[in-house]
C-alpha positions in Angstrom: -148.3 160.7 -6.5 -148.6 157.0 -6.0 -146.7 154.3 -7.7 -147.8 150.7 -7.3 -145.5 148.0 -8.5 -146.2 144.4 -9.1 -145.1 141.3 -11.0 -141.9 140.1 -9.3 -141.2 136.4 -8.8 -138.8 133.6 -9.3 -137.7 132.2 -12.7 -134.9 130.1 -14.1 -132.1 131.6 -16.2 -133.4 132.4 -19.6 -137.0 132.9 -18.4 -139.2 135.9 -18.5 -141.1 138.1 -16.1 -143.2 141.3 -16.5 -143.2 144.1 -14.0 -146.0 146.6 -13.9 -146.3 150.0 -12.2 -149.5 151.8 -11.9 -149.1 155.6 -11.6 -151.6 158.0 -10.1 -151.6 161.7 -9.1 -149.1 163.2 -11.5 -151.6 165.6 -13.0 -150.1 165.6 -16.4 -148.3 163.2 -18.8 -145.0 165.1 -18.8 -143.2 162.9 -16.4 -140.6 160.1 -16.7 -141.2 156.7 -15.1 -139.3 153.6 -15.0 -137.3 151.2 -12.9 -134.3 151.0 -10.6 -133.0 147.8 -9.0 -130.9 146.9 -6.0 -129.1 143.6 -5.7 -128.0 142.2 -2.3 -124.9 144.1 -1.1 -124.9 146.5 -4.1 -126.0 150.0 -4.7 -129.3 150.8 -6.4 -128.9 151.1 -10.2 -131.1 152.6 -12.9 -132.5 150.0 -15.3 -134.9 151.6 -17.7 -137.2 154.6 -18.2 -139.8 156.0 -20.4 -141.1 159.5 -21.0 -144.8 159.1 -20.5 -145.9 161.8 -22.9 -144.1 160.7 -26.0 -143.1 157.1 -25.2 -139.3 157.6 -25.6 -137.6 154.7 -24.0 -134.2 154.4 -22.3 -132.2 151.4 -21.1 -129.1 150.6 -19.2 -126.4 148.8 -21.1 -126.9 145.7 -19.0 -130.5 145.1 -20.1 -130.6 146.5 -23.6 -131.9 144.0 -26.0 -133.5 141.9 -23.2 -135.8 144.3 -21.4 -138.6 146.3 -23.0 -140.4 149.2 -21.3 -143.9 150.3 -22.5 -146.8 152.3 -21.4 -150.5 151.6 -21.3 -152.2 155.0 -21.3 -155.7 153.6 -20.7 -154.5 151.9 -17.5 -151.9 154.6 -16.4 -149.5 151.7 -16.3 -145.9 151.2 -17.3 -144.7 147.6 -18.0 -141.2 146.2 -18.0 -141.0 143.0 -20.0 -137.9 141.2 -19.0 -136.7 138.3 -21.2 -133.6 136.2 -21.2 -133.2 136.7 -17.5 -129.8 136.1 -15.9 -128.8 135.4 -12.3 -127.3 138.8 -12.2 -130.7 140.3 -12.8 -131.7 139.1 -9.3 -132.7 142.2 -7.3 -135.5 144.2 -5.8 -136.9 146.3 -8.5 -138.3 149.7 -7.7 -140.7 151.8 -9.8 -139.8 155.5 -9.9 -141.3 158.6 -11.3 -139.9 162.1 -11.9 -141.8 165.3 -12.4 -139.7 168.0 -10.7 -138.9 165.6 -7.9 -138.5 161.9 -7.4 -141.2 159.6 -6.5 -140.8 155.9 -5.5 -143.0 152.9 -5.4 -142.4 149.9 -3.2 -140.0 147.2 -4.4 -140.8 143.9 -5.9 -138.4 141.0 -5.8 -137.1 139.3 -8.9 -135.1 136.1 -8.3 -133.3 134.4 -11.2 -131.9 131.0 -10.2 -131.6 127.5 -11.4 
């Protein structure tokens, strides 16, 4: 399994970014995929996930209403649209997948600062 994340960058508070994760090698659609993040000096925290087979979406309380996770089956890609970004969203975001065991992609840095 390979997870290739992209889309990080720097934005001002209130701005938007979209992260993407291309998944390959799962062998079926019955896996979960989504994002964790780790801010400087803090533990890694779960942000959002989607069940790839049925599209059910899940969000942490800190991002509900601001972030939207979606899947593009034609491209084997999961996107995380992040709106109304806050400085506390600054972190390295990691794509993860789960099908019996955990899989991790590389991190992508999101910086929200004025």
